[in-house]
N, C-alpha and C positions, 0 to 999 in steps of 0.2 A: 893625577885621577881625570879621566876623559868627561867631557862636558856631557851631557845628556843632550839628545836631539827634541827639540820642540815639536810637538804635533798639535792639532786641532783636535782630532779624532784619532784612535787606536781600536780596532776591531778583531777578537781574536774568538775562536771557536773551537769547540772539539778538541781540548785539551786531554780529556779521559782521564783525568787525575785519579791515582787509586789502581791504575791497571798496568800491566808489562810494558806496554804500547807506548804509553806516554812520553814525549821526550822533554822531561821537565829539567832535566839538567842543562839543556839548550835554550828553553824559555826561561829562567830566570832572569840568566844574565841579557836576554833580550830587554825583558821589561825592566831592568834597571839602567839600559842605556836609552832608553826614551822619556820622555817629560810630557805627556799628553793633558791637555786641558779634560777629556773626554775618555773614559776606558770602558769599551762594551764588549761584555763577556755574553758571546751570543751561544749558548748552550752547550750541553754537554761537557761541562766545567769538570764538576767531580761526576763520576762514574759510580753513581749511585747503584746502578744495576748489576755490575762487577764488583761490588765494592766487598773488601774482605779486611776484617781487622787483621790479620795476619799481615797484608800488604800495604804499608802507605809509608814508602821510604824518606828519608829528610829532604831528600830534592824535591819531592811532591809538597813537603810541609814549608819546603822556603817559597816555593811559588803564594801558596795561600797567605804565607807571613809578608810577602812583597806586595801583594794585591791588597792585603790590609792596610799597609802601610802608606801604600799610594792613597788609599782613602782618606785615610788620616789626615796625610798632608795636604789634601784640597782637591785631588783628583774626582773629577763627577763619574763614579762608577756605577754602571749598569750593568746588572747579571739577567740576562733571558733565558729563561728555562727551555731546556731541549728534551729530548726521549729519554736519554740517560740519565737526568736528572729532575724528571718529571715530578719526583715525590715532591719538590718543592714548589711546584703550580699552585698547591693549595695557600699558599702564601703571597700569592700575587699582588701586586701591587702594596705591599708593604716595604719599609727600610728595615735592614737588619745592619746594626752598626751605622754605618755611614754608606753602605751599599744599596740603592734602590732593586728590588726583584720585581719582574716584572716577566708578561708572556709574548709581550712586541712592544715596539718603541718606535715612534716619528720623531726624527730630529728636522730641524730647519736649519740648514746650513747657508749661507749666502743668497738666499731667497728660494732655494730648492728644498722639496720635502723628500726625505730619504726613509723610507720604509724598512725596519730592521726585526725579523724573525727567526727564529732556527731553521724551519722548514720541515720538521718531522711532518706535519699536518699532510703533506703531498705525497708521503711514503704509506700507501695501502698494506705494505707489509707489518709496518706498526700497528697503524689504527685495527686491521682486521686479524692479526694472530701475533700478540704482543708475546706470549711464552715461546714459540718457534722463534722471534726476533732475538728475546733474551739469549735463549741458547746460541743462537749465531753470534750474538756479541761476545759470549764465554769461549766459544769455538775461534772468534777472531784474535781474542786476545791470546792465545794461547799460541795461534799461529803466526804473532808477531814474536814473541820470544823464540818460538824455533827458527823462525828466519833470521835475527840477530844471531843466534847460535852458528847456524851455517854460513853465515856471512863473515864470521869472525874466522871461521875457516877456509872459505874461498879467498878473503883478505890474507892470509896467510900461506895461501898456495901460489897466492899472485892472480888470481880468478876475478872478473868481474862481480860485483854483488849484484845479488837477485832479488825481486819483491816479490813474494809468494802472494802478500795481502792486495796489492792490487792486482795482479791476475786474476785470483778467487774471484775478487768483489766485481771486477768487469765481465767476467763470463756468467754468474750469478745474476747481475742485472739484466745483462742480455738476454740470460735463457728465461726467467721468469717474469721479467717485463712487469714487475709491481706499478712503476710509473711510466709515464712514456717518454716524457723529457722534461725533468726537473727546471731546469733552467726557463726553457719555454713556458712552463706554467706558471712560475714566479714572475715572469716578467709581463706576460699578458695580464697578468691580475692585476699585478703592479700599475697598468696602463688603464686596466679598467677603473681602478680606485682614484686615478689621477696622480699618480707621485712619480716625482723626475727620476728615482734610483730605489733600487730594491737590494737589502742586503742579506743574505741568509749563509747558513753553513749547513752540516747534515751530512751531506754527499761527500766531503773531502776532497772537493775538489775546486781549487783556489781559481778564482776567474773575474775577470773585467771586462765586459763588452758592451756594446749597445745593442738593442734589440729591437727590430721595427716588427709593427704589425699594420693591418689596415686601421686600427684605430688609434695608432701614434707610435710612439716611441719610448723607450726608458733606458736606463743603465741598470744591467744586472750584475751583480757582485758577489762573490763567496769568499769567504775570509780562507777557507781551507782547513787545516788542521794540523796537532803537532803530535801526528801519530806517526804519519808518511812524509809530509811535505814540509813542515816547519814554517807556515806562513801567514800573516796578517796583513790587513789591510789598513793603510795610512792616509789621514787625510790633513793636506795643509798647502796653504796660499790657493786655495780654492781647486786641489787637484786629488785625485784619488790616485795612490799609488799599492802595488801589491808587494809587500815586503817578504823575501825569501829568507831566512837564517842562514848563514852567517851574513849575507849580501841581499839586497833589495835592488829591486829593477821595476820599471815602469811597464805595464803591459797595454799595448795599442787596442785601440777598438776594432771589433769587427762589423763591419757596415751591412753584411748580408743580410736581406731581408728574410725573416723566417714566417713560414704559415702558421696564423694564429691556431689556437686550439679549440676546441666546441664550446659553444657559450654558454650551453648547460652546465657543462664541467666547471667552469669559471662561476658562474652562480652559485653552485655549490659551494665551492672553494671560499666566495667570496662571505659567505655565512659563516662559514666553518672558522677562519681566519680571523 
C-alpha cells in the first residue's frame, strides 16, 4: 500500500456530487492519497440545486464516505457553503458529526491570515436571477453528459477531445458580463480587509497569483473544480501548490499590477461577505 502524502491543508471545491459532471471516480482515489491536517470543502460539494433521487451513483457515495472517514480519523474538516448547496446555510456555524459547517473561514498559517469563502456573492447572475441560474445549471449538467458521449466517439475515431462546457461558459460570461473580473474583486476586497491571501471556488478556474493594487497586495487562489479541471489547493512547508489529478504542479506568481476596482463596489461587498 502506498503511503499517503502529508499536507497541512487541502482545499477542494465545486465537486457537484449528484450530477453527471462530477468526476467522483477520480476524486475518491485523490482523497485517499493524501493525509491533510485540515480539509476544506469550499462550496458546491453536494449539488442540491440539481439533485435527483434517481441519480447518486456509488462513486459519489464513496466520496462522501471517504470524507466522513477522514473527519472521524481526526482530520479537521470544514464545509463552506456555496450557491448550489445554499440550503445548508441555515445551519451555518454548527457541527454536523465532526464536520464544521460555515459560510466563510479565516485560517492563520505561519503568521499569515487566509480568507476562504465560495465566491458566489460576487456573481450577480446568482443574486439577481436565481431561477435562471438554476435552469442554467441543469442545462450545464446535461451539456457535460452530452460532451462525454461525444468525446467517447472522438476518441474512438482518433480525434482530439473537445470541451463544450468551457466554450459555452467562456462565451456566456463574456457576453452578459454579470461580473467584471471575479479574481480582481476578490483580491481587492481581501486587501481592503487586511488578509494575506484569499481562496475562492465558484468559477471553476484554478489559479494561484499575486495581485497588487494601490492599497497593497494579496495572494489570490482558486481551487478550481472536479467537473472540468480536477484540481485542488495544497499547503505544505509554507507553500501553496495547485494540484491537478493525477499530477500536481506549482503555479508561478503573476506579478503584474492590476487596476483596482471601484471603492463603492468594494464597500458594498465588504458588508455582504
